[in-house]
Chimera marker file (.cmm) of the C-alpha trace (Angstrom):
<marker_set name="trace">
<marker id="1" x="-21.464" y="3.797" z="21.431" r="1" g="1" b="0" radius="0.5"/>
<marker id="2" x="-20.124" y="5.016" z="18.425" r="1" g="1" b="0" radius="0.5"/>
<marker id="3" x="-18.565" y="2.370" z="16.527" r="1" g="1" b="0" radius="0.5"/>
<marker id="4" x="-14.675" y="2.024" z="14.751" r="1" g="1" b="0" radius="0.5"/>
<marker id="5" x="-14.294" y="3.444" z="11.955" r="1" g="1" b="0" radius="0.5"/>
<marker id="6" x="-11.968" y="1.236" z="9.672" r="1" g="1" b="0" radius="0.5"/>
<marker id="7" x="-10.436" y="1.520" z="6.443" r="1" g="1" b="0" radius="0.5"/>
<marker id="8" x="-8.058" y="-1.115" z="4.630" r="1" g="1" b="0" radius="0.5"/>
<marker id="9" x="-5.133" y="-0.170" z="1.818" r="1" g="1" b="0" radius="0.5"/>
<marker id="10" x="-4.508" y="-2.606" z="-0.181" r="1" g="1" b="0" radius="0.5"/>
<marker id="11" x="-1.714" y="-2.489" z="-2.700" r="1" g="1" b="0" radius="0.5"/>
<marker id="12" x="1.242" y="-4.974" z="-3.647" r="1" g="1" b="0" radius="0.5"/>
<marker id="13" x="4.095" y="-2.379" z="-2.226" r="1" g="1" b="0" radius="0.5"/>
<marker id="14" x="6.634" y="-4.234" z="-4.206" r="1" g="1" b="0" radius="0.5"/>
<marker id="15" x="8.681" y="-2.082" z="-3.035" r="1" g="1" b="0" radius="0.5"/>
<marker id="16" x="6.505" y="0.085" z="-0.520" r="1" g="1" b="0" radius="0.5"/>
<marker id="17" x="7.369" y="3.648" z="-1.621" r="1" g="1" b="0" radius="0.5"/>
<marker id="18" x="7.658" y="6.982" z="0.028" r="1" g="1" b="0" radius="0.5"/>
<marker id="19" x="4.241" y="7.190" z="-1.369" r="1" g="1" b="0" radius="0.5"/>
<marker id="20" x="2.614" y="4.958" z="-0.534" r="1" g="1" b="0" radius="0.5"/>
<marker id="21" x="3.886" y="5.648" z="3.357" r="1" g="1" b="0" radius="0.5"/>
<marker id="22" x="2.794" y="9.293" z="2.967" r="1" g="1" b="0" radius="0.5"/>
<marker id="23" x="-0.913" y="7.315" z="2.593" r="1" g="1" b="0" radius="0.5"/>
<marker id="24" x="-0.687" y="5.234" z="5.208" r="1" g="1" b="0" radius="0.5"/>
<marker id="25" x="0.460" y="8.072" z="7.781" r="1" g="1" b="0" radius="0.5"/>
<marker id="26" x="-2.322" y="10.320" z="6.446" r="1" g="1" b="0" radius="0.5"/>
<marker id="27" x="-5.226" y="7.602" z="5.896" r="1" g="1" b="0" radius="0.5"/>
<marker id="28" x="-3.874" y="6.368" z="9.789" r="1" g="1" b="0" radius="0.5"/>
<marker id="29" x="-5.412" y="10.015" z="11.363" r="1" g="1" b="0" radius="0.5"/>
<marker id="30" x="-8.922" y="9.712" z="9.051" r="1" g="1" b="0" radius="0.5"/>
<marker id="31" x="-9.476" y="6.692" z="10.683" r="1" g="1" b="0" radius="0.5"/>
<marker id="32" x="-9.829" y="4.240" z="13.939" r="1" g="1" b="0" radius="0.5"/>
<marker id="33" x="-7.769" y="1.113" z="12.533" r="1" g="1" b="0" radius="0.5"/>
<marker id="34" x="-6.432" y="1.018" z="9.183" r="1" g="1" b="0" radius="0.5"/>
<marker id="35" x="-5.135" y="-2.311" z="7.644" r="1" g="1" b="0" radius="0.5"/>
<marker id="36" x="-2.747" y="-2.232" z="4.980" r="1" g="1" b="0" radius="0.5"/>
<marker id="37" x="-4.109" y="-5.574" z="2.957" r="1" g="1" b="0" radius="0.5"/>
<marker id="38" x="-0.441" y="-6.831" z="1.201" r="1" g="1" b="0" radius="0.5"/>
<marker id="39" x="-1.363" y="-8.594" z="-2.112" r="1" g="1" b="0" radius="0.5"/>
<marker id="40" x="0.262" y="-12.796" z="-1.658" r="1" g="1" b="0" radius="0.5"/>
<marker id="41" x="1.553" y="-12.002" z="-5.135" r="1" g="1" b="0" radius="0.5"/>
<marker id="42" x="2.818" y="-9.913" z="-7.553" r="1" g="1" b="0" radius="0.5"/>
<marker id="43" x="2.559" y="-9.947" z="-10.682" r="1" g="1" b="0" radius="0.5"/>
<marker id="44" x="4.356" y="-7.084" z="-11.300" r="1" g="1" b="0" radius="0.5"/>
<marker id="45" x="7.144" y="-7.568" z="-13.987" r="1" g="1" b="0" radius="0.5"/>
<marker id="46" x="10.497" y="-8.017" z="-12.103" r="1" g="1" b="0" radius="0.5"/>
<marker id="47" x="8.913" y="-8.206" z="-8.864" r="1" g="1" b="0" radius="0.5"/>
<marker id="48" x="11.248" y="-7.698" z="-5.815" r="1" g="1" b="0" radius="0.5"/>
<marker id="49" x="10.064" y="-8.820" z="-2.751" r="1" g="1" b="0" radius="0.5"/>
<marker id="50" x="7.795" y="-11.812" z="-1.934" r="1" g="1" b="0" radius="0.5"/>
<marker id="51" x="5.104" y="-11.148" z="0.715" r="1" g="1" b="0" radius="0.5"/>
<marker id="52" x="6.333" y="-12.079" z="4.095" r="1" g="1" b="0" radius="0.5"/>
<marker id="53" x="9.017" y="-9.701" z="2.995" r="1" g="1" b="0" radius="0.5"/>
<marker id="54" x="6.835" y="-6.632" z="2.075" r="1" g="1" b="0" radius="0.5"/>
<marker id="55" x="4.880" y="-7.112" z="5.238" r="1" g="1" b="0" radius="0.5"/>
<marker id="56" x="7.762" y="-6.889" z="7.497" r="1" g="1" b="0" radius="0.5"/>
<marker id="57" x="9.076" y="-3.892" z="5.858" r="1" g="1" b="0" radius="0.5"/>
<marker id="58" x="5.975" y="-2.083" z="5.926" r="1" g="1" b="0" radius="0.5"/>
<marker id="59" x="4.956" y="-3.612" z="10.003" r="1" g="1" b="0" radius="0.5"/>
<marker id="60" x="9.038" y="-2.771" z="10.268" r="1" g="1" b="0" radius="0.5"/>
<marker id="61" x="8.297" y="1.093" z="9.285" r="1" g="1" b="0" radius="0.5"/>
<marker id="62" x="4.480" y="1.356" z="10.491" r="1" g="1" b="0" radius="0.5"/>
<marker id="63" x="6.275" y="0.738" z="13.984" r="1" g="1" b="0" radius="0.5"/>
<marker id="64" x="9.271" y="2.792" z="13.862" r="1" g="1" b="0" radius="0.5"/>
<marker id="65" x="6.490" y="5.928" z="12.993" r="1" g="1" b="0" radius="0.5"/>
<marker id="66" x="4.529" y="4.380" z="15.990" r="1" g="1" b="0" radius="0.5"/>
<marker id="67" x="1.300" y="3.935" z="13.783" r="1" g="1" b="0" radius="0.5"/>
<marker id="68" x="-0.366" y="1.908" z="16.347" r="1" g="1" b="0" radius="0.5"/>
<marker id="69" x="-3.486" y="1.936" z="14.837" r="1" g="1" b="0" radius="0.5"/>
<marker id="70" x="-2.144" y="0.579" z="12.105" r="1" g="1" b="0" radius="0.5"/>
<marker id="71" x="-1.940" y="-3.419" z="10.880" r="1" g="1" b="0" radius="0.5"/>
<marker id="72" x="-0.906" y="-5.382" z="8.001" r="1" g="1" b="0" radius="0.5"/>
<marker id="73" x="-1.909" y="-8.399" z="6.883" r="1" g="1" b="0" radius="0.5"/>
<marker id="74" x="-2.561" y="-10.688" z="4.312" r="1" g="1" b="0" radius="0.5"/>
<marker id="75" x="-4.818" y="-10.647" z="0.708" r="1" g="1" b="0" radius="0.5"/>
<marker id="76" x="-5.130" y="-13.481" z="-0.375" r="1" g="1" b="0" radius="0.5"/>
<marker id="77" x="-8.471" y="-13.138" z="-2.036" r="1" g="1" b="0" radius="0.5"/>
<marker id="78" x="-11.178" y="-11.030" z="-3.370" r="1" g="1" b="0" radius="0.5"/>
<marker id="79" x="-10.664" y="-7.696" z="-1.903" r="1" g="1" b="0" radius="0.5"/>
<marker id="80" x="-14.075" y="-7.186" z="-1.118" r="1" g="1" b="0" radius="0.5"/>
<marker id="81" x="-14.114" y="-10.725" z="0.673" r="1" g="1" b="0" radius="0.5"/>
<marker id="82" x="-11.245" y="-9.301" z="3.096" r="1" g="1" b="0" radius="0.5"/>
<marker id="83" x="-13.168" y="-6.219" z="3.534" r="1" g="1" b="0" radius="0.5"/>
<marker id="84" x="-16.196" y="-8.093" z="4.764" r="1" g="1" b="0" radius="0.5"/>
<marker id="85" x="-14.058" y="-11.127" z="6.663" r="1" g="1" b="0" radius="0.5"/>
<marker id="86" x="-12.287" y="-7.937" z="8.123" r="1" g="1" b="0" radius="0.5"/>
<marker id="87" x="-15.546" y="-5.956" z="8.841" r="1" g="1" b="0" radius="0.5"/>
<marker id="88" x="-14.444" y="-3.279" z="6.791" r="1" g="1" b="0" radius="0.5"/>
<marker id="89" x="-16.488" y="-0.739" z="4.914" r="1" g="1" b="0" radius="0.5"/>
<marker id="90" x="-13.684" y="1.749" z="3.609" r="1" g="1" b="0" radius="0.5"/>
<marker id="91" x="-10.730" y="1.240" z="1.019" r="1" g="1" b="0" radius="0.5"/>
<marker id="92" x="-8.714" y="3.554" z="0.770" r="1" g="1" b="0" radius="0.5"/>
<marker id="93" x="-6.524" y="3.695" z="-3.057" r="1" g="1" b="0" radius="0.5"/>
<marker id="94" x="-3.612" y="6.202" z="-4.137" r="1" g="1" b="0" radius="0.5"/>
<marker id="95" x="-4.032" y="8.469" z="-7.252" r="1" g="1" b="0" radius="0.5"/>
<marker id="96" x="-1.438" y="9.868" z="-8.318" r="1" g="1" b="0" radius="0.5"/>
<marker id="97" x="-2.084" y="10.895" z="-12.316" r="1" g="1" b="0" radius="0.5"/>
<marker id="98" x="-5.212" y="10.615" z="-14.742" r="1" g="1" b="0" radius="0.5"/>
<marker id="99" x="-4.265" y="7.416" z="-15.783" r="1" g="1" b="0" radius="0.5"/>
<marker id="100" x="-3.788" y="5.739" z="-12.269" r="1" g="1" b="0" radius="0.5"/>
<marker id="101" x="-8.055" y="7.259" z="-11.792" r="1" g="1" b="0" radius="0.5"/>
<marker id="102" x="-8.897" y="5.340" z="-14.626" r="1" g="1" b="0" radius="0.5"/>
<marker id="103" x="-7.625" y="2.128" z="-13.596" r="1" g="1" b="0" radius="0.5"/>
<marker id="104" x="-8.491" y="2.964" z="-9.634" r="1" g="1" b="0" radius="0.5"/>
<marker id="105" x="-12.107" y="3.670" z="-11.207" r="1" g="1" b="0" radius="0.5"/>
<marker id="106" x="-12.927" y="0.504" z="-13.086" r="1" g="1" b="0" radius="0.5"/>
<marker id="107" x="-11.788" y="-1.205" z="-10.078" r="1" g="1" b="0" radius="0.5"/>
<marker id="108" x="-13.946" y="0.751" z="-7.405" r="1" g="1" b="0" radius="0.5"/>
<marker id="109" x="-16.894" y="0.043" z="-10.033" r="1" g="1" b="0" radius="0.5"/>
<marker id="110" x="-16.280" y="-3.528" z="-9.913" r="1" g="1" b="0" radius="0.5"/>
<marker id="111" x="-15.892" y="-3.678" z="-6.331" r="1" g="1" b="0" radius="0.5"/>
<marker id="112" x="-18.870" y="-1.517" z="-6.085" r="1" g="1" b="0" radius="0.5"/>
<marker id="113" x="-20.837" y="-4.013" z="-8.161" r="1" g="1" b="0" radius="0.5"/>
<marker id="114" x="-19.950" y="-6.940" z="-6.096" r="1" g="1" b="0" radius="0.5"/>
<marker id="115" x="-20.067" y="-5.451" z="-2.639" r="1" g="1" b="0" radius="0.5"/>
<marker id="116" x="-22.461" y="-2.362" z="-2.400" r="1" g="1" b="0" radius="0.5"/>
<marker id="117" x="-21.402" y="-1.708" z="1.229" r="1" g="1" b="0" radius="0.5"/>
<marker id="118" x="-18.187" y="-0.906" z="0.975" r="1" g="1" b="0" radius="0.5"/>
<marker id="119" x="-17.555" y="2.268" z="-0.323" r="1" g="1" b="0" radius="0.5"/>
<marker id="120" x="-14.023" y="3.043" z="-1.788" r="1" g="1" b="0" radius="0.5"/>
<marker id="121" x="-11.698" y="6.738" z="-0.907" r="1" g="1" b="0" radius="0.5"/>
<marker id="122" x="-9.146" y="8.772" z="-3.451" r="1" g="1" b="0" radius="0.5"/>
<marker id="123" x="-6.506" y="10.178" z="-2.203" r="1" g="1" b="0" radius="0.5"/>
<marker id="124" x="-3.140" y="11.942" z="-3.784" r="1" g="1" b="0" radius="0.5"/>
<marker id="125" x="0.058" y="11.537" z="-2.329" r="1" g="1" b="0" radius="0.5"/>
<marker id="126" x="2.080" y="14.794" z="-1.424" r="1" g="1" b="0" radius="0.5"/>
<marker id="127" x="2.787" y="16.783" z="-4.200" r="1" g="1" b="0" radius="0.5"/>
<marker id="128" x="6.080" y="15.456" z="-3.609" r="1" g="1" b="0" radius="0.5"/>
<marker id="129" x="6.114" y="12.085" z="-4.041" r="1" g="1" b="0" radius="0.5"/>
<marker id="130" x="3.161" y="11.861" z="-6.669" r="1" g="1" b="0" radius="0.5"/>
<marker id="131" x="5.905" y="11.227" z="-9.096" r="1" g="1" b="0" radius="0.5"/>
<marker id="132" x="7.423" y="8.196" z="-7.351" r="1" g="1" b="0" radius="0.5"/>
<marker id="133" x="6.221" y="5.004" z="-8.513" r="1" g="1" b="0" radius="0.5"/>
<marker id="134" x="7.205" y="1.138" z="-7.568" r="1" g="1" b="0" radius="0.5"/>
<marker id="135" x="7.781" y="0.644" z="-10.664" r="1" g="1" b="0" radius="0.5"/>
<marker id="136" x="10.780" y="3.205" z="-10.872" r="1" g="1" b="0" radius="0.5"/>
<marker id="137" x="12.022" y="2.435" z="-7.806" r="1" g="1" b="0" radius="0.5"/>
<marker id="138" x="12.621" y="-1.268" z="-9.037" r="1" g="1" b="0" radius="0.5"/>
<marker id="139" x="14.107" y="-0.483" z="-12.522" r="1" g="1" b="0" radius="0.5"/>
<marker id="140" x="16.383" y="2.341" z="-10.187" r="1" g="1" b="0" radius="0.5"/>
<marker id="141" x="17.072" y="-1.448" z="-7.961" r="1" g="1" b="0" radius="0.5"/>
<marker id="142" x="18.068" y="-2.939" z="-10.813" r="1" g="1" b="0" radius="0.5"/>
<marker id="143" x="20.977" y="-1.201" z="-11.972" r="1" g="1" b="0" radius="0.5"/>
<marker id="144" x="22.351" y="-0.401" z="-8.326" r="1" g="1" b="0" radius="0.5"/>
<marker id="145" x="21.412" y="3.246" z="-8.420" r="1" g="1" b="0" radius="0.5"/>
<marker id="146" x="20.262" y="4.991" z="-5.308" r="1" g="1" b="0" radius="0.5"/>
<marker id="147" x="16.502" y="4.400" z="-4.070" r="1" g="1" b="0" radius="0.5"/>
<marker id="148" x="17.189" y="6.355" z="-0.343" r="1" g="1" b="0" radius="0.5"/>
<marker id="149" x="15.466" y="9.297" z="-2.353" r="1" g="1" b="0" radius="0.5"/>
<marker id="150" x="12.131" y="7.600" z="-2.936" r="1" g="1" b="0" radius="0.5"/>
<marker id="151" x="11.382" y="4.273" z="-0.494" r="1" g="1" b="0" radius="0.5"/>
<marker id="152" x="11.341" y="4.016" z="3.047" r="1" g="1" b="0" radius="0.5"/>
<marker id="153" x="13.994" y="3.091" z="5.750" r="1" g="1" b="0" radius="0.5"/>
<marker id="154" x="13.408" y="-0.342" z="5.950" r="1" g="1" b="0" radius="0.5"/>
<marker id="155" x="12.967" y="-0.867" z="1.898" r="1" g="1" b="0" radius="0.5"/>
<marker id="156" x="16.135" y="0.694" z="1.546" r="1" g="1" b="0" radius="0.5"/>
<marker id="157" x="17.927" y="-1.613" z="3.455" r="1" g="1" b="0" radius="0.5"/>
<marker id="158" x="16.835" y="-4.606" z="2.352" r="1" g="1" b="0" radius="0.5"/>
<marker id="159" x="17.478" y="-3.170" z="-1.056" r="1" g="1" b="0" radius="0.5"/>
<marker id="160" x="20.974" y="-2.650" z="0.217" r="1" g="1" b="0" radius="0.5"/>
<marker id="161" x="21.313" y="-5.841" z="1.922" r="1" g="1" b="0" radius="0.5"/>
<marker id="162" x="19.976" y="-7.846" z="-1.805" r="1" g="1" b="0" radius="0.5"/>
<marker id="163" x="23.288" y="-5.959" z="-3.606" r="1" g="1" b="0" radius="0.5"/>
<marker id="164" x="24.990" y="-7.002" z="-0.774" r="1" g="1" b="0" radius="0.5"/>
<marker id="165" x="24.436" y="-10.505" z="-1.248" r="1" g="1" b="0" radius="0.5"/>
<link id1="1" id2="2" r="1" g="1" b="0" radius="0.2"/>
<link id1="2" id2="3" r="1" g="1" b="0" radius="0.2"/>
<link id1="3" id2="4" r="1" g="1" b="0" radius="0.2"/>
<link id1="4" id2="5" r="1" g="1" b="0" radius="0.2"/>
<link id1="5" id2="6" r="1" g="1" b="0" radius="0.2"/>
<link id1="6" id2="7" r="1" g="1" b="0" radius="0.2"/>
<link id1="7" id2="8" r="1" g="1" b="0" radius="0.2"/>
<link id1="8" id2="9" r="1" g="1" b="0" radius="0.2"/>
<link id1="9" id2="10" r="1" g="1" b="0" radius="0.2"/>
<link id1="10" id2="11" r="1" g="1" b="0" radius="0.2"/>
<link id1="11" id2="12" r="1" g="1" b="0" radius="0.2"/>
<link id1="12" id2="13" r="1" g="1" b="0" radius="0.2"/>
<link id1="13" id2="14" r="1" g="1" b="0" radius="0.2"/>
<link id1="14" id2="15" r="1" g="1" b="0" radius="0.2"/>
<link id1="15" id2="16" r="1" g="1" b="0" radius="0.2"/>
<link id1="16" id2="17" r="1" g="1" b="0" radius="0.2"/>
<link id1="17" id2="18" r="1" g="1" b="0" radius="0.2"/>
<link id1="18" id2="19" r="1" g="1" b="0" radius="0.2"/>
<link id1="19" id2="20" r="1" g="1" b="0" radius="0.2"/>
<link id1="20" id2="21" r="1" g="1" b="0" radius="0.2"/>
<link id1="21" id2="22" r="1" g="1" b="0" radius="0.2"/>
<link id1="22" id2="23" r="1" g="1" b="0" radius="0.2"/>
<link id1="23" id2="24" r="1" g="1" b="0" radius="0.2"/>
<link id1="24" id2="25" r="1" g="1" b="0" radius="0.2"/>
<link id1="25" id2="26" r="1" g="1" b="0" radius="0.2"/>
<link id1="26" id2="27" r="1" g="1" b="0" radius="0.2"/>
<link id1="27" id2="28" r="1" g="1" b="0" radius="0.2"/>
<link id1="28" id2="29" r="1" g="1" b="0" radius="0.2"/>
<link id1="29" id2="30" r="1" g="1" b="0" radius="0.2"/>
<link id1="30" id2="31" r="1" g="1" b="0" radius="0.2"/>
<link id1="31" id2="32" r="1" g="1" b="0" radius="0.2"/>
<link id1="32" id2="33" r="1" g="1" b="0" radius="0.2"/>
<link id1="33" id2="34" r="1" g="1" b="0" radius="0.2"/>
<link id1="34" id2="35" r="1" g="1" b="0" radius="0.2"/>
<link id1="35" id2="36" r="1" g="1" b="0" radius="0.2"/>
<link id1="36" id2="37" r="1" g="1" b="0" radius="0.2"/>
<link id1="37" id2="38" r="1" g="1" b="0" radius="0.2"/>
<link id1="38" id2="39" r="1" g="1" b="0" radius="0.2"/>
<link id1="39" id2="40" r="1" g="1" b="0" radius="0.2"/>
<link id1="40" id2="41" r="1" g="1" b="0" radius="0.2"/>
<link id1="41" id2="42" r="1" g="1" b="0" radius="0.2"/>
<link id1="42" id2="43" r="1" g="1" b="0" radius="0.2"/>
<link id1="43" id2="44" r="1" g="1" b="0" radius="0.2"/>
<link id1="44" id2="45" r="1" g="1" b="0" radius="0.2"/>
<link id1="45" id2="46" r="1" g="1" b="0" radius="0.2"/>
<link id1="46" id2="47" r="1" g="1" b="0" radius="0.2"/>
<link id1="47" id2="48" r="1" g="1" b="0" radius="0.2"/>
<link id1="48" id2="49" r="1" g="1" b="0" radius="0.2"/>
<link id1="49" id2="50" r="1" g="1" b="0" radius="0.2"/>
<link id1="50" id2="51" r="1" g="1" b="0" radius="0.2"/>
<link id1="51" id2="52" r="1" g="1" b="0" radius="0.2"/>
<link id1="52" id2="53" r="1" g="1" b="0" radius="0.2"/>
<link id1="53" id2="54" r="1" g="1" b="0" radius="0.2"/>
<link id1="54" id2="55" r="1" g="1" b="0" radius="0.2"/>
<link id1="55" id2="56" r="1" g="1" b="0" radius="0.2"/>
<link id1="56" id2="57" r="1" g="1" b="0" radius="0.2"/>
<link id1="57" id2="58" r="1" g="1" b="0" radius="0.2"/>
<link id1="58" id2="59" r="1" g="1" b="0" radius="0.2"/>
<link id1="59" id2="60" r="1" g="1" b="0" radius="0.2"/>
<link id1="60" id2="61" r="1" g="1" b="0" radius="0.2"/>
<link id1="61" id2="62" r="1" g="1" b="0" radius="0.2"/>
<link id1="62" id2="63" r="1" g="1" b="0" radius="0.2"/>
<link id1="63" id2="64" r="1" g="1" b="0" radius="0.2"/>
<link id1="64" id2="65" r="1" g="1" b="0" radius="0.2"/>
<link id1="65" id2="66" r="1" g="1" b="0" radius="0.2"/>
<link id1="66" id2="67" r="1" g="1" b="0" radius="0.2"/>
<link id1="67" id2="68" r="1" g="1" b="0" radius="0.2"/>
<link id1="68" id2="69" r="1" g="1" b="0" radius="0.2"/>
<link id1="69" id2="70" r="1" g="1" b="0" radius="0.2"/>
<link id1="70" id2="71" r="1" g="1" b="0" radius="0.2"/>
<link id1="71" id2="72" r="1" g="1" b="0" radius="0.2"/>
<link id1="72" id2="73" r="1" g="1" b="0" radius="0.2"/>
<link id1="73" id2="74" r="1" g="1" b="0" radius="0.2"/>
<link id1="74" id2="75" r="1" g="1" b="0" radius="0.2"/>
<link id1="75" id2="76" r="1" g="1" b="0" radius="0.2"/>
<link id1="76" id2="77" r="1" g="1" b="0" radius="0.2"/>
<link id1="77" id2="78" r="1" g="1" b="0" radius="0.2"/>
<link id1="78" id2="79" r="1" g="1" b="0" radius="0.2"/>
<link id1="79" id2="80" r="1" g="1" b="0" radius="0.2"/>
<link id1="80" id2="81" r="1" g="1" b="0" radius="0.2"/>
<link id1="81" id2="82" r="1" g="1" b="0" radius="0.2"/>
<link id1="82" id2="83" r="1" g="1" b="0" radius="0.2"/>
<link id1="83" id2="84" r="1" g="1" b="0" radius="0.2"/>
<link id1="84" id2="85" r="1" g="1" b="0" radius="0.2"/>
<link id1="85" id2="86" r="1" g="1" b="0" radius="0.2"/>
<link id1="86" id2="87" r="1" g="1" b="0" radius="0.2"/>
<link id1="87" id2="88" r="1" g="1" b="0" radius="0.2"/>
<link id1="88" id2="89" r="1" g="1" b="0" radius="0.2"/>
<link id1="89" id2="90" r="1" g="1" b="0" radius="0.2"/>
<link id1="90" id2="91" r="1" g="1" b="0" radius="0.2"/>
<link id1="91" id2="92" r="1" g="1" b="0" radius="0.2"/>
<link id1="92" id2="93" r="1" g="1" b="0" radius="0.2"/>
<link id1="93" id2="94" r="1" g="1" b="0" radius="0.2"/>
<link id1="94" id2="95" r="1" g="1" b="0" radius="0.2"/>
<link id1="95" id2="96" r="1" g="1" b="0" radius="0.2"/>
<link id1="96" id2="97" r="1" g="1" b="0" radius="0.2"/>
<link id1="97" id2="98" r="1" g="1" b="0" radius="0.2"/>
<link id1="98" id2="99" r="1" g="1" b="0" radius="0.2"/>
<link id1="99" id2="100" r="1" g="1" b="0" radius="0.2"/>
<link id1="100" id2="101" r="1" g="1" b="0" radius="0.2"/>
<link id1="101" id2="102" r="1" g="1" b="0" radius="0.2"/>
<link id1="102" id2="103" r="1" g="1" b="0" radius="0.2"/>
<link id1="103" id2="104" r="1" g="1" b="0" radius="0.2"/>
<link id1="104" id2="105" r="1" g="1" b="0" radius="0.2"/>
<link id1="105" id2="106" r="1" g="1" b="0" radius="0.2"/>
<link id1="106" id2="107" r="1" g="1" b="0" radius="0.2"/>
<link id1="107" id2="108" r="1" g="1" b="0" radius="0.2"/>
<link id1="108" id2="109" r="1" g="1" b="0" radius="0.2"/>
<link id1="109" id2="110" r="1" g="1" b="0" radius="0.2"/>
<link id1="110" id2="111" r="1" g="1" b="0" radius="0.2"/>
<link id1="111" id2="112" r="1" g="1" b="0" radius="0.2"/>
<link id1="112" id2="113" r="1" g="1" b="0" radius="0.2"/>
<link id1="113" id2="114" r="1" g="1" b="0" radius="0.2"/>
<link id1="114" id2="115" r="1" g="1" b="0" radius="0.2"/>
<link id1="115" id2="116" r="1" g="1" b="0" radius="0.2"/>
<link id1="116" id2="117" r="1" g="1" b="0" radius="0.2"/>
<link id1="117" id2="118" r="1" g="1" b="0" radius="0.2"/>
<link id1="118" id2="119" r="1" g="1" b="0" radius="0.2"/>
<link id1="119" id2="120" r="1" g="1" b="0" radius="0.2"/>
<link id1="120" id2="121" r="1" g="1" b="0" radius="0.2"/>
<link id1="121" id2="122" r="1" g="1" b="0" radius="0.2"/>
<link id1="122" id2="123" r="1" g="1" b="0" radius="0.2"/>
<link id1="123" id2="124" r="1" g="1" b="0" radius="0.2"/>
<link id1="124" id2="125" r="1" g="1" b="0" radius="0.2"/>
<link id1="125" id2="126" r="1" g="1" b="0" radius="0.2"/>
<link id1="126" id2="127" r="1" g="1" b="0" radius="0.2"/>
<link id1="127" id2="128" r="1" g="1" b="0" radius="0.2"/>
<link id1="128" id2="129" r="1" g="1" b="0" radius="0.2"/>
<link id1="129" id2="130" r="1" g="1" b="0" radius="0.2"/>
<link id1="130" id2="131" r="1" g="1" b="0" radius="0.2"/>
<link id1="131" id2="132" r="1" g="1" b="0" radius="0.2"/>
<link id1="132" id2="133" r="1" g="1" b="0" radius="0.2"/>
<link id1="133" id2="134" r="1" g="1" b="0" radius="0.2"/>
<link id1="134" id2="135" r="1" g="1" b="0" radius="0.2"/>
<link id1="135" id2="136" r="1" g="1" b="0" radius="0.2"/>
<link id1="136" id2="137" r="1" g="1" b="0" radius="0.2"/>
<link id1="137" id2="138" r="1" g="1" b="0" radius="0.2"/>
<link id1="138" id2="139" r="1" g="1" b="0" radius="0.2"/>
<link id1="139" id2="140" r="1" g="1" b="0" radius="0.2"/>
<link id1="140" id2="141" r="1" g="1" b="0" radius="0.2"/>
<link id1="141" id2="142" r="1" g="1" b="0" radius="0.2"/>
<link id1="142" id2="143" r="1" g="1" b="0" radius="0.2"/>
<link id1="143" id2="144" r="1" g="1" b="0" radius="0.2"/>
<link id1="144" id2="145" r="1" g="1" b="0" radius="0.2"/>
<link id1="145" id2="146" r="1" g="1" b="0" radius="0.2"/>
<link id1="146" id2="147" r="1" g="1" b="0" radius="0.2"/>
<link id1="147" id2="148" r="1" g="1" b="0" radius="0.2"/>
<link id1="148" id2="149" r="1" g="1" b="0" radius="0.2"/>
<link id1="149" id2="150" r="1" g="1" b="0" radius="0.2"/>
<link id1="150" id2="151" r="1" g="1" b="0" radius="0.2"/>
<link id1="151" id2="152" r="1" g="1" b="0" radius="0.2"/>
<link id1="152" id2="153" r="1" g="1" b="0" radius="0.2"/>
<link id1="153" id2="154" r="1" g="1" b="0" radius="0.2"/>
<link id1="154" id2="155" r="1" g="1" b="0" radius="0.2"/>
<link id1="155" id2="156" r="1" g="1" b="0" radius="0.2"/>
<link id1="156" id2="157" r="1" g="1" b="0" radius="0.2"/>
<link id1="157" id2="158" r="1" g="1" b="0" radius="0.2"/>
<link id1="158" id2="159" r="1" g="1" b="0" radius="0.2"/>
<link id1="159" id2="160" r="1" g="1" b="0" radius="0.2"/>
<link id1="160" id2="161" r="1" g="1" b="0" radius="0.2"/>
<link id1="161" id2="162" r="1" g="1" b="0" radius="0.2"/>
<link id1="162" id2="163" r="1" g="1" b="0" radius="0.2"/>
<link id1="163" id2="164" r="1" g="1" b="0" radius="0.2"/>
<link id1="164" id2="165" r="1" g="1" b="0" radius="0.2"/>
</marker_set>
């Protein structure tokens, strides 16, 4: 019997962008099971949502897209420890531009040093989404701008509620 192919896609996802969701959808086609690991805390300036809310939004969009092999879990430890606990051997990381690669390359090598059994796979978002960043979305949202072209339906709904509230 062939073993299940599993991967984890970790991140802060504050908020999840269409670029993030593009990678979730594409990685879900490559693996039998994809775990979206949402960082428990965000050290990003101007954080918008707590982990529980970020997880709920991702679950809503995953469900809407019919991605039955995707689950969303809290990442509250070192990524390599999470991977071992979940019995995952592949980490998916998104790379948009060269500066992303430099950071992600350092992280991949660090993770490899701590857990040589875990591989990192770099994926690029679709060209039409390569410029979208969560920090840009946070800035647009902070000024009340239209974030709809950059985020999923679940995120847009919560951003609208936050502005009205």
